[in-house]
Each structure stands twice: as structure tokens, then as C-alpha cells.
PDBQT receptor file of N, H, CA, C and O in Angstrom, charges set to zero:
ATOM      1  N   UNK A   1      -6.660 -26.343 -21.689  1.00  0.00    +0.000 N 
ATOM      2  CA  UNK A   1      -5.810 -26.758 -20.583  1.00  0.00    +0.000 C 
ATOM      3  C   UNK A   1      -4.544 -25.897 -20.494  1.00  0.00    +0.000 C 
ATOM      4  O   UNK A   1      -4.140 -25.502 -19.400  1.00  0.00    +0.000 OA
ATOM      5  N   UNK A   2      -3.928 -25.609 -21.624  1.00  0.00    +0.000 N 
ATOM      6  H   UNK A   2      -4.256 -25.930 -22.513  1.00  0.00    +0.000 HD
ATOM      7  CA  UNK A   2      -2.709 -24.805 -21.603  1.00  0.00    +0.000 C 
ATOM      8  C   UNK A   2      -2.955 -23.433 -20.986  1.00  0.00    +0.000 C 
ATOM      9  O   UNK A   2      -2.123 -22.915 -20.242  1.00  0.00    +0.000 OA
ATOM     10  N   UNK A   3      -4.099 -22.859 -21.303  1.00  0.00    +0.000 N 
ATOM     11  H   UNK A   3      -4.775 -23.280 -21.908  1.00  0.00    +0.000 HD
ATOM     12  CA  UNK A   3      -4.435 -21.536 -20.785  1.00  0.00    +0.000 C 
ATOM     13  C   UNK A   3      -4.522 -21.538 -19.266  1.00  0.00    +0.000 C 
ATOM     14  O   UNK A   3      -4.059 -20.601 -18.617  1.00  0.00    +0.000 OA
ATOM     15  N   UNK A   4      -5.107 -22.572 -18.701  1.00  0.00    +0.000 N 
ATOM     16  H   UNK A   4      -5.484 -23.334 -19.228  1.00  0.00    +0.000 HD
ATOM     17  CA  UNK A   4      -5.263 -22.673 -17.249  1.00  0.00    +0.000 C 
ATOM     18  C   UNK A   4      -3.900 -22.851 -16.568  1.00  0.00    +0.000 C 
ATOM     19  O   UNK A   4      -3.657 -22.278 -15.505  1.00  0.00    +0.000 OA
ATOM     20  N   UNK A   5      -3.032 -23.627 -17.168  1.00  0.00    +0.000 N 
ATOM     21  H   UNK A   5      -3.230 -24.092 -18.031  1.00  0.00    +0.000 HD
ATOM     22  CA  UNK A   5      -1.705 -23.856 -16.592  1.00  0.00    +0.000 C 
ATOM     23  C   UNK A   5      -0.858 -22.593 -16.622  1.00  0.00    +0.000 C 
ATOM     24  O   UNK A   5      -0.041 -22.375 -15.727  1.00  0.00    +0.000 OA
ATOM     25  N   UNK A   6      -1.040 -21.769 -17.628  1.00  0.00    +0.000 N 
ATOM     26  H   UNK A   6      -1.703 -21.946 -18.355  1.00  0.00    +0.000 HD
ATOM     27  CA  UNK A   6      -0.264 -20.531 -17.728  1.00  0.00    +0.000 C 
ATOM     28  C   UNK A   6      -0.675 -19.520 -16.664  1.00  0.00    +0.000 C 
ATOM     29  O   UNK A   6       0.126 -18.663 -16.290  1.00  0.00    +0.000 OA
ATOM     30  N   UNK A   7      -1.894 -19.603 -16.175  1.00  0.00    +0.000 N 
ATOM     31  H   UNK A   7      -2.545 -20.299 -16.478  1.00  0.00    +0.000 HD
ATOM     32  CA  UNK A   7      -2.393 -18.645 -15.194  1.00  0.00    +0.000 C 
ATOM     33  C   UNK A   7      -2.045 -19.025 -13.762  1.00  0.00    +0.000 C 
ATOM     34  O   UNK A   7      -2.307 -18.248 -12.843  1.00  0.00    +0.000 OA
ATOM     35  N   UNK A   8      -1.464 -20.200 -13.551  1.00  0.00    +0.000 N 
ATOM     36  H   UNK A   8      -1.251 -20.831 -14.297  1.00  0.00    +0.000 HD
ATOM     37  CA  UNK A   8      -1.088 -20.610 -12.196  1.00  0.00    +0.000 C 
ATOM     38  C   UNK A   8       0.018 -19.704 -11.662  1.00  0.00    +0.000 C 
ATOM     39  O   UNK A   8       0.942 -19.331 -12.385  1.00  0.00    +0.000 OA
ATOM     40  N   UNK A   9      -0.097 -19.362 -10.387  1.00  0.00    +0.000 N 
ATOM     41  H   UNK A   9      -0.848 -19.665  -9.800  1.00  0.00    +0.000 HD
ATOM     42  CA  UNK A   9       0.927 -18.540  -9.742  1.00  0.00    +0.000 C 
ATOM     43  C   UNK A   9       1.944 -19.483  -9.109  1.00  0.00    +0.000 C 
ATOM     44  O   UNK A   9       1.572 -20.371  -8.341  1.00  0.00    +0.000 OA
ATOM     45  N   UNK A  10       3.209 -19.300  -9.421  1.00  0.00    +0.000 N 
ATOM     46  H   UNK A  10       3.511 -18.579 -10.044  1.00  0.00    +0.000 HD
ATOM     47  CA  UNK A  10       4.235 -20.200  -8.869  1.00  0.00    +0.000 C 
ATOM     48  C   UNK A  10       4.323 -20.099  -7.345  1.00  0.00    +0.000 C 
ATOM     49  O   UNK A  10       4.132 -19.028  -6.768  1.00  0.00    +0.000 OA
ATOM     50  N   UNK A  11       4.611 -21.214  -6.718  1.00  0.00    +0.000 N 
ATOM     51  H   UNK A  11       4.766 -22.083  -7.187  1.00  0.00    +0.000 HD
ATOM     52  CA  UNK A  11       4.686 -21.235  -5.250  1.00  0.00    +0.000 C 
ATOM     53  C   UNK A  11       5.846 -20.385  -4.736  1.00  0.00    +0.000 C 
ATOM     54  O   UNK A  11       5.789 -19.863  -3.623  1.00  0.00    +0.000 OA
ATOM     55  N   UNK A  12       6.894 -20.247  -5.541  1.00  0.00    +0.000 N 
ATOM     56  H   UNK A  12       6.940 -20.671  -6.445  1.00  0.00    +0.000 HD
ATOM     57  CA  UNK A  12       8.027 -19.413  -5.130  1.00  0.00    +0.000 C 
ATOM     58  C   UNK A  12       7.586 -17.962  -4.944  1.00  0.00    +0.000 C 
ATOM     59  O   UNK A  12       8.091 -17.258  -4.070  1.00  0.00    +0.000 OA
ATOM     60  N   UNK A  13       6.643 -17.525  -5.771  1.00  0.00    +0.000 N 
ATOM     61  H   UNK A  13       6.232 -18.097  -6.481  1.00  0.00    +0.000 HD
ATOM     62  CA  UNK A  13       6.140 -16.163  -5.646  1.00  0.00    +0.000 C 
ATOM     63  C   UNK A  13       5.394 -15.986  -4.329  1.00  0.00    +0.000 C 
ATOM     64  O   UNK A  13       5.515 -14.946  -3.681  1.00  0.00    +0.000 OA
ATOM     65  N   UNK A  14       4.626 -16.995  -3.932  1.00  0.00    +0.000 N 
ATOM     66  H   UNK A  14       4.528 -17.839  -4.458  1.00  0.00    +0.000 HD
ATOM     67  CA  UNK A  14       3.935 -16.934  -2.646  1.00  0.00    +0.000 C 
ATOM     68  C   UNK A  14       4.933 -16.822  -1.498  1.00  0.00    +0.000 C 
ATOM     69  O   UNK A  14       4.709 -16.078  -0.544  1.00  0.00    +0.000 OA
ATOM     70  N   UNK A  15       6.024 -17.559  -1.594  1.00  0.00    +0.000 N 
ATOM     71  H   UNK A  15       6.206 -18.164  -2.369  1.00  0.00    +0.000 HD
ATOM     72  CA  UNK A  15       7.042 -17.509  -0.540  1.00  0.00    +0.000 C 
ATOM     73  C   UNK A  15       7.656 -16.113  -0.441  1.00  0.00    +0.000 C 
ATOM     74  O   UNK A  15       7.864 -15.594   0.656  1.00  0.00    +0.000 OA
ATOM     75  N   UNK A  16       7.942 -15.515  -1.588  1.00  0.00    +0.000 N 
ATOM     76  H   UNK A  16       7.774 -15.936  -2.479  1.00  0.00    +0.000 HD
ATOM     77  CA  UNK A  16       8.542 -14.182  -1.598  1.00  0.00    +0.000 C 
ATOM     78  C   UNK A  16       7.577 -13.161  -1.004  1.00  0.00    +0.000 C 
ATOM     79  O   UNK A  16       7.973 -12.317  -0.201  1.00  0.00    +0.000 OA
ATOM     80  N   UNK A  17       6.316 -13.242  -1.402  1.00  0.00    +0.000 N 
ATOM     81  H   UNK A  17       5.994 -13.927  -2.055  1.00  0.00    +0.000 HD
ATOM     82  CA  UNK A  17       5.314 -12.308  -0.884  1.00  0.00    +0.000 C 
ATOM     83  C   UNK A  17       5.149 -12.494   0.623  1.00  0.00    +0.000 C 
ATOM     84  O   UNK A  17       5.041 -11.513   1.358  1.00  0.00    +0.000 OA
ATOM     85  N   UNK A  18       5.129 -13.729   1.081  1.00  0.00    +0.000 N 
ATOM     86  H   UNK A  18       5.217 -14.526   0.484  1.00  0.00    +0.000 HD
ATOM     87  CA  UNK A  18       5.003 -13.994   2.517  1.00  0.00    +0.000 C 
ATOM     88  C   UNK A  18       6.178 -13.400   3.286  1.00  0.00    +0.000 C 
ATOM     89  O   UNK A  18       5.991 -12.803   4.346  1.00  0.00    +0.000 OA
ATOM     90  N   UNK A  19       7.385 -13.562   2.757  1.00  0.00    +0.000 N 
ATOM     91  H   UNK A  19       7.537 -14.048   1.896  1.00  0.00    +0.000 HD
ATOM     92  CA  UNK A  19       8.570 -12.998   3.416  1.00  0.00    +0.000 C 
ATOM     93  C   UNK A  19       8.487 -11.475   3.468  1.00  0.00    +0.000 C 
ATOM     94  O   UNK A  19       8.839 -10.868   4.480  1.00  0.00    +0.000 OA
ATOM     95  N   UNK A  20       8.023 -10.858   2.383  1.00  0.00    +0.000 N 
ATOM     96  H   UNK A  20       7.737 -11.352   1.562  1.00  0.00    +0.000 HD
ATOM     97  CA  UNK A  20       7.901  -9.400   2.351  1.00  0.00    +0.000 C 
ATOM     98  C   UNK A  20       6.895  -8.914   3.387  1.00  0.00    +0.000 C 
ATOM     99  O   UNK A  20       7.156  -7.948   4.104  1.00  0.00    +0.000 OA
ATOM    100  N   UNK A  21       5.752  -9.579   3.467  1.00  0.00    +0.000 N 
ATOM    101  H   UNK A  21       5.540 -10.363   2.884  1.00  0.00    +0.000 HD
ATOM    102  CA  UNK A  21       4.720  -9.186   4.429  1.00  0.00    +0.000 C 
ATOM    103  C   UNK A  21       5.233  -9.379   5.854  1.00  0.00    +0.000 C 
ATOM    104  O   UNK A  21       4.990  -8.537   6.719  1.00  0.00    +0.000 OA
ATOM    105  N   UNK A  22       5.932 -10.467   6.100  1.00  0.00    +0.000 N 
ATOM    106  H   UNK A  22       6.130 -11.150   5.398  1.00  0.00    +0.000 HD
ATOM    107  CA  UNK A  22       6.487 -10.715   7.435  1.00  0.00    +0.000 C 
ATOM    108  C   UNK A  22       7.497  -9.636   7.813  1.00  0.00    +0.000 C 
ATOM    109  O   UNK A  22       7.517  -9.165   8.949  1.00  0.00    +0.000 OA
ATOM    110  N   UNK A  23       8.329  -9.252   6.858  1.00  0.00    +0.000 N 
ATOM    111  H   UNK A  23       8.312  -9.635   5.934  1.00  0.00    +0.000 HD
ATOM    112  CA  UNK A  23       9.343  -8.232   7.101  1.00  0.00    +0.000 C 
ATOM    113  C   UNK A  23       8.690  -6.882   7.398  1.00  0.00    +0.000 C 
ATOM    114  O   UNK A  23       9.106  -6.181   8.321  1.00  0.00    +0.000 OA
ATOM    115  N   UNK A  24       7.677  -6.518   6.625  1.00  0.00    +0.000 N 
ATOM    116  H   UNK A  24       7.339  -7.087   5.876  1.00  0.00    +0.000 HD
ATOM    117  CA  UNK A  24       6.968  -5.255   6.843  1.00  0.00    +0.000 C 
ATOM    118  C   UNK A  24       6.285  -5.260   8.204  1.00  0.00    +0.000 C 
ATOM    119  O   UNK A  24       6.297  -4.254   8.914  1.00  0.00    +0.000 OA
ATOM    120  N   UNK A  25       5.694  -6.386   8.564  1.00  0.00    +0.000 N 
ATOM    121  H   UNK A  25       5.685  -7.203   7.988  1.00  0.00    +0.000 HD
ATOM    122  CA  UNK A  25       5.039  -6.506   9.868  1.00  0.00    +0.000 C 
ATOM    123  C   UNK A  25       6.050  -6.332  11.000  1.00  0.00    +0.000 C 
ATOM    124  O   UNK A  25       5.767  -5.680  12.006  1.00  0.00    +0.000 OA
ATOM    125  N   UNK A  26       7.218  -6.917  10.825  1.00  0.00    +0.000 N 
ATOM    126  H   UNK A  26       7.448  -7.447  10.009  1.00  0.00    +0.000 HD
ATOM    127  CA  UNK A  26       8.277  -6.799  11.831  1.00  0.00    +0.000 C 
ATOM    128  C   UNK A  26       8.722  -5.342  11.981  1.00  0.00    +0.000 C 
ATOM    129  O   UNK A  26       8.948  -4.872  13.096  1.00  0.00    +0.000 OA
ATOM    130  N   UNK A  27       8.846  -4.635  10.866  1.00  0.00    +0.000 N 
ATOM    131  H   UNK A  27       8.662  -5.017   9.960  1.00  0.00    +0.000 HD
ATOM    132  CA  UNK A  27       9.228  -3.223  10.901  1.00  0.00    +0.000 C 
ATOM    133  C   UNK A  27       8.161  -2.406  11.624  1.00  0.00    +0.000 C 
ATOM    134  O   UNK A  27       8.483  -1.540  12.437  1.00  0.00    +0.000 OA
ATOM    135  N   UNK A  28       6.892  -2.682  11.328  1.00  0.00    +0.000 N 
ATOM    136  H   UNK A  28       6.630  -3.386  10.667  1.00  0.00    +0.000 HD
ATOM    137  CA  UNK A  28       5.799  -1.957  11.983  1.00  0.00    +0.000 C 
ATOM    138  C   UNK A  28       5.797  -2.189  13.489  1.00  0.00    +0.000 C 
ATOM    139  O   UNK A  28       5.582  -1.254  14.260  1.00  0.00    +0.000 OA
ATOM    140  N   UNK A  29       6.035  -3.422  13.909  1.00  0.00    +0.000 N 
ATOM    141  H   UNK A  29       6.210  -4.181  13.282  1.00  0.00    +0.000 HD
ATOM    142  CA  UNK A  29       6.087  -3.720  15.349  1.00  0.00    +0.000 C 
ATOM    143  C   UNK A  29       7.224  -2.966  16.020  1.00  0.00    +0.000 C 
ATOM    144  O   UNK A  29       7.060  -2.412  17.106  1.00  0.00    +0.000 OA
ATOM    145  N   UNK A  30       8.384  -2.951  15.359  1.00  0.00    +0.000 N 
ATOM    146  H   UNK A  30       8.518  -3.402  14.477  1.00  0.00    +0.000 HD
ATOM    147  CA  UNK A  30       9.545  -2.263  15.920  1.00  0.00    +0.000 C 
ATOM    148  C   UNK A  30       9.277  -0.759  16.009  1.00  0.00    +0.000 C 
ATOM    149  O   UNK A  30       9.630  -0.117  16.998  1.00  0.00    +0.000 OA
ATOM    150  N   UNK A  31       8.656  -0.209  14.976  1.00  0.00    +0.000 N 
ATOM    151  H   UNK A  31       8.370  -0.731  14.173  1.00  0.00    +0.000 HD
ATOM    152  CA  UNK A  31       8.346   1.222  14.964  1.00  0.00    +0.000 C 
ATOM    153  C   UNK A  31       7.382   1.569  16.101  1.00  0.00    +0.000 C 
ATOM    154  O   UNK A  31       7.555   2.586  16.772  1.00  0.00    +0.000 OA
ATOM    155  N   UNK A  32       6.380   0.736  16.315  1.00  0.00    +0.000 N 
ATOM    156  H   UNK A  32       6.239  -0.090  15.769  1.00  0.00    +0.000 HD
ATOM    157  CA  UNK A  32       5.411   0.962  17.392  1.00  0.00    +0.000 C 
ATOM    158  C   UNK A  32       6.099   0.882  18.755  1.00  0.00    +0.000 C 
ATOM    159  O   UNK A  32       5.833   1.688  19.646  1.00  0.00    +0.000 OA
ATOM    160  N   UNK A  33       6.991  -0.107  18.900  1.00  0.00    +0.000 N 
ATOM    161  H   UNK A  33       7.207  -0.762  18.176  1.00  0.00    +0.000 HD
ATOM    162  CA  UNK A  33       7.711  -0.278  20.163  1.00  0.00    +0.000 C 
ATOM    163  C   UNK A  33       8.617   0.929  20.427  1.00  0.00    +0.000 C 
ATOM    164  O   UNK A  33       8.668   1.439  21.546  1.00  0.00    +0.000 OA
ATOM    165  N   UNK A  34       9.332   1.384  19.388  1.00  0.00    +0.000 N 
ATOM    166  H   UNK A  34       9.291   0.970  18.479  1.00  0.00    +0.000 HD
ATOM    167  CA  UNK A  34      10.206   2.548  19.539  1.00  0.00    +0.000 C 
ATOM    168  C   UNK A  34       9.406   3.797  19.893  1.00  0.00    +0.000 C 
ATOM    169  O   UNK A  34       9.849   4.617  20.696  1.00  0.00    +0.000 OA
ATOM    170  N   UNK A  35       8.239   3.938  19.298  1.00  0.00    +0.000 N 
ATOM    171  H   UNK A  35       7.878   3.272  18.645  1.00  0.00    +0.000 HD
ATOM    172  CA  UNK A  35       7.381   5.094  19.581  1.00  0.00    +0.000 C 
ATOM    173  C   UNK A  35       6.963   5.099  21.047  1.00  0.00    +0.000 C 
ATOM    174  O   UNK A  35       6.956   6.148  21.690  1.00  0.00    +0.000 OA
ATOM    175  N   UNK A  36       6.619   3.935  21.571  1.00  0.00    +0.000 N 
ATOM    176  H   UNK A  36       6.625   3.082  21.048  1.00  0.00    +0.000 HD
ATOM    177  CA  UNK A  36       6.229   3.849  22.978  1.00  0.00    +0.000 C 
ATOM    178  C   UNK A  36       7.399   4.118  23.907  1.00  0.00    +0.000 C 
ATOM    179  O   UNK A  36       7.220   4.727  24.962  1.00  0.00    +0.000 OA
ATOM    180  N   UNK A  37       8.582   3.680  23.538  1.00  0.00    +0.000 N 
ATOM    181  H   UNK A  37       8.727   3.186  22.681  1.00  0.00    +0.000 HD
ATOM    182  CA  UNK A  37       9.770   3.940  24.358  1.00  0.00    +0.000 C 
ATOM    183  C   UNK A  37      10.042   5.441  24.413  1.00  0.00    +0.000 C 
ATOM    184  O   UNK A  37      10.362   5.981  25.472  1.00  0.00    +0.000 OA
ATOM    185  N   UNK A  38       9.913   6.114  23.263  1.00  0.00    +0.000 N 
ATOM    186  H   UNK A  38       9.654   5.675  22.402  1.00  0.00    +0.000 HD
ATOM    187  CA  UNK A  38      10.098   7.565  23.239  1.00  0.00    +0.000 C 
ATOM    188  C   UNK A  38       9.059   8.255  24.111  1.00  0.00    +0.000 C 
ATOM    189  O   UNK A  38       9.378   9.176  24.862  1.00  0.00    +0.000 OA
ATOM    190  N   UNK A  39       7.833   7.809  24.006  1.00  0.00    +0.000 N 
ATOM    191  H   UNK A  39       7.574   7.060  23.395  1.00  0.00    +0.000 HD
ATOM    192  CA  UNK A  39       6.753   8.394  24.811  1.00  0.00    +0.000 C 
ATOM    193  C   UNK A  39       7.062   8.219  26.296  1.00  0.00    +0.000 C 
ATOM    194  O   UNK A  39       6.869   9.143  27.087  1.00  0.00    +0.000 OA
ATOM    195  N   UNK A  40       7.538   7.042  26.670  1.00  0.00    +0.000 N 
ATOM    196  H   UNK A  40       7.695   6.292  26.027  1.00  0.00    +0.000 HD
ATOM    197  CA  UNK A  40       7.864   6.771  28.066  1.00  0.00    +0.000 C 
ATOM    198  C   UNK A  40       8.973   7.690  28.568  1.00  0.00    +0.000 C 
ATOM    199  O   UNK A  40       8.906   8.189  29.691  1.00  0.00    +0.000 OA
ATOM    200  N   UNK A  41       9.980   7.913  27.751  1.00  0.00    +0.000 N 
ATOM    201  H   UNK A  41      10.035   7.508  26.839  1.00  0.00    +0.000 HD
ATOM    202  CA  UNK A  41      11.128   8.677  28.228  1.00  0.00    +0.000 C 
ATOM    203  C   UNK A  41      10.854  10.172  28.310  1.00  0.00    +0.000 C 
ATOM    204  O   UNK A  41      11.435  10.856  29.152  1.00  0.00    +0.000 OA
ATOM    205  N   UNK A  42       9.983  10.691  27.454  1.00  0.00    +0.000 N 
ATOM    206  H   UNK A  42       9.511  10.135  26.769  1.00  0.00    +0.000 HD
ATOM    207  CA  UNK A  42       9.741  12.134  27.453  1.00  0.00    +0.000 C 
ATOM    208  C   UNK A  42       8.528  12.554  28.275  1.00  0.00    +0.000 C 
ATOM    209  O   UNK A  42       8.477  13.688  28.750  1.00  0.00    +0.000 OA
ATOM    210  N   UNK A  43       7.568  11.681  28.451  1.00  0.00    +0.000 N 
ATOM    211  H   UNK A  43       7.610  10.759  28.065  1.00  0.00    +0.000 HD
ATOM    212  CA  UNK A  43       6.323  12.059  29.123  1.00  0.00    +0.000 C 
ATOM    213  C   UNK A  43       5.993  11.076  30.232  1.00  0.00    +0.000 C 
ATOM    214  O   UNK A  43       4.958  10.411  30.182  1.00  0.00    +0.000 OA
ATOM    215  N   UNK A  44       6.847  10.977  31.220  1.00  0.00    +0.000 N 
ATOM    216  H   UNK A  44       7.687  11.517  31.261  1.00  0.00    +0.000 HD
ATOM    217  CA  UNK A  44       6.629   9.981  32.266  1.00  0.00    +0.000 C 
ATOM    218  C   UNK A  44       5.340  10.238  33.036  1.00  0.00    +0.000 C 
ATOM    219  O   UNK A  44       4.610   9.296  33.344  1.00  0.00    +0.000 OA
ATOM    220  N   UNK A  45       5.050  11.486  33.347  1.00  0.00    +0.000 N 
ATOM    221  H   UNK A  45       5.643  12.251  33.096  1.00  0.00    +0.000 HD
ATOM    222  CA  UNK A  45       3.834  11.769  34.115  1.00  0.00    +0.000 C 
ATOM    223  C   UNK A  45       2.588  11.509  33.271  1.00  0.00    +0.000 C 
ATOM    224  O   UNK A  45       1.606  10.958  33.768  1.00  0.00    +0.000 OA
ATOM    225  N   UNK A  46       2.625  11.900  32.006  1.00  0.00    +0.000 N 
ATOM    226  H   UNK A  46       3.423  12.348  31.602  1.00  0.00    +0.000 HD
ATOM    227  CA  UNK A  46       1.488  11.644  31.116  1.00  0.00    +0.000 C 
ATOM    228  C   UNK A  46       1.316  10.147  30.935  1.00  0.00    +0.000 C 
ATOM    229  O   UNK A  46       0.193   9.643  30.905  1.00  0.00    +0.000 OA
ATOM    230  N   UNK A  47       2.426   9.440  30.815  1.00  0.00    +0.000 N 
ATOM    231  H   UNK A  47       3.338   9.849  30.839  1.00  0.00    +0.000 HD
ATOM    232  CA  UNK A  47       2.369   7.994  30.641  1.00  0.00    +0.000 C 
ATOM    233  C   UNK A  47       1.736   7.330  31.860  1.00  0.00    +0.000 C 
ATOM    234  O   UNK A  47       0.959   6.386  31.712  1.00  0.00    +0.000 OA
ATOM    235  N   UNK A  48       2.051   7.801  33.049  1.00  0.00    +0.000 N 
ATOM    236  H   UNK A  48       2.682   8.567  33.169  1.00  0.00    +0.000 HD
ATOM    237  CA  UNK A  48       1.456   7.234  34.261  1.00  0.00    +0.000 C 
ATOM    238  C   UNK A  48      -0.050   7.437  34.274  1.00  0.00    +0.000 C 
ATOM    239  O   UNK A  48      -0.792   6.546  34.688  1.00  0.00    +0.000 OA
ATOM    240  N   UNK A  49      -0.508   8.595  33.828  1.00  0.00    +0.000 N 
ATOM    241  H   UNK A  49       0.095   9.319  33.492  1.00  0.00    +0.000 HD
ATOM    242  CA  UNK A  49      -1.946   8.861  33.750  1.00  0.00    +0.000 C 
ATOM    243  C   UNK A  49      -2.583   7.918  32.736  1.00  0.00    +0.000 C 
ATOM    244  O   UNK A  49      -3.658   7.371  32.984  1.00  0.00    +0.000 OA
ATOM    245  N   UNK A  50      -1.922   7.726  31.591  1.00  0.00    +0.000 N 
ATOM    246  H   UNK A  50      -1.049   8.170  31.389  1.00  0.00    +0.000 HD
ATOM    247  CA  UNK A  50      -2.437   6.811  30.568  1.00  0.00    +0.000 C 
ATOM    248  C   UNK A  50      -2.578   5.401  31.123  1.00  0.00    +0.000 C 
ATOM    249  O   UNK A  50      -3.587   4.739  30.883  1.00  0.00    +0.000 OA
ATOM    250  N   UNK A  51      -1.581   4.941  31.859  1.00  0.00    +0.000 N 
ATOM    251  H   UNK A  51      -0.761   5.479  32.054  1.00  0.00    +0.000 HD
ATOM    252  CA  UNK A  51      -1.634   3.589  32.419  1.00  0.00    +0.000 C 
ATOM    253  C   UNK A  51      -2.768   3.466  33.432  1.00  0.00    +0.000 C 
ATOM    254  O   UNK A  51      -3.454   2.446  33.487  1.00  0.00    +0.000 OA
ATOM    255  N   UNK A  52      -2.958   4.513  34.231  1.00  0.00    +0.000 N 
ATOM    256  H   UNK A  52      -2.401   5.342  34.186  1.00  0.00    +0.000 HD
ATOM    257  CA  UNK A  52      -4.036   4.498  35.217  1.00  0.00    +0.000 C 
ATOM    258  C   UNK A  52      -5.392   4.452  34.525  1.00  0.00    +0.000 C 
ATOM    259  O   UNK A  52      -6.295   3.739  34.964  1.00  0.00    +0.000 OA
ATOM    260  N   UNK A  53      -5.534   5.206  33.453  1.00  0.00    +0.000 N 
ATOM    261  H   UNK A  53      -4.801   5.785  33.096  1.00  0.00    +0.000 HD
ATOM    262  CA  UNK A  53      -6.797   5.225  32.716  1.00  0.00    +0.000 C 
ATOM    263  C   UNK A  53      -7.087   3.880  32.065  1.00  0.00    +0.000 C 
ATOM    264  O   UNK A  53      -8.244   3.469  31.982  1.00  0.00    +0.000 OA
ATOM    265  N   UNK A  54      -6.066   3.204  31.613  1.00  0.00    +0.000 N 
ATOM    266  H   UNK A  54      -5.126   3.538  31.681  1.00  0.00    +0.000 HD
ATOM    267  CA  UNK A  54      -6.246   1.897  30.969  1.00  0.00    +0.000 C 
ATOM    268  C   UNK A  54      -6.709   0.868  31.989  1.00  0.00    +0.000 C 
ATOM    269  O   UNK A  54      -7.564   0.036  31.688  1.00  0.00    +0.000 OA
ATOM    270  N   UNK A  55      -6.157   0.918  33.180  1.00  0.00    +0.000 N 
ATOM    271  H   UNK A  55      -5.462   1.594  33.425  1.00  0.00    +0.000 HD
ATOM    272  CA  UNK A  55      -6.529  -0.040  34.221  1.00  0.00    +0.000 C 
ATOM    273  C   UNK A  55      -7.941   0.210  34.636  1.00  0.00    +0.000 C 
ATOM    274  O   UNK A  55      -8.462  -0.487  35.507  1.00  0.00    +0.000 OA
TER     275      UNK A  55
């Protein structure tokens, strides 16, 4: 029994890992959004073609 109890992962660790993953996800979303904004500002004509192709 003692061996099994020692192998349990504390819930606080799960909370920390969840916060880290959420933070990384937020950074990735922001990076993707910034990349699209840059693309829009420098390549307006190319961006219009991309939008037309998507539709």
C-alpha cells in the first residue's frame, strides 16, 4: 500500500501543468494572429487572392 501511495501524482502538479499548457497555447494563438496581421499589411493583393481561393 505504501508503494502505491508514493506513486500518486499530487493534484497541485496537475494544476501547474495545466496552467503551463494554457499559457503556451495562448502564446501560440497570439503568434499565429500576429503572423496573419503581418501578412495582411505587407501582401494585401496576395491576401485578397488567398481569401478568394478559400471561398
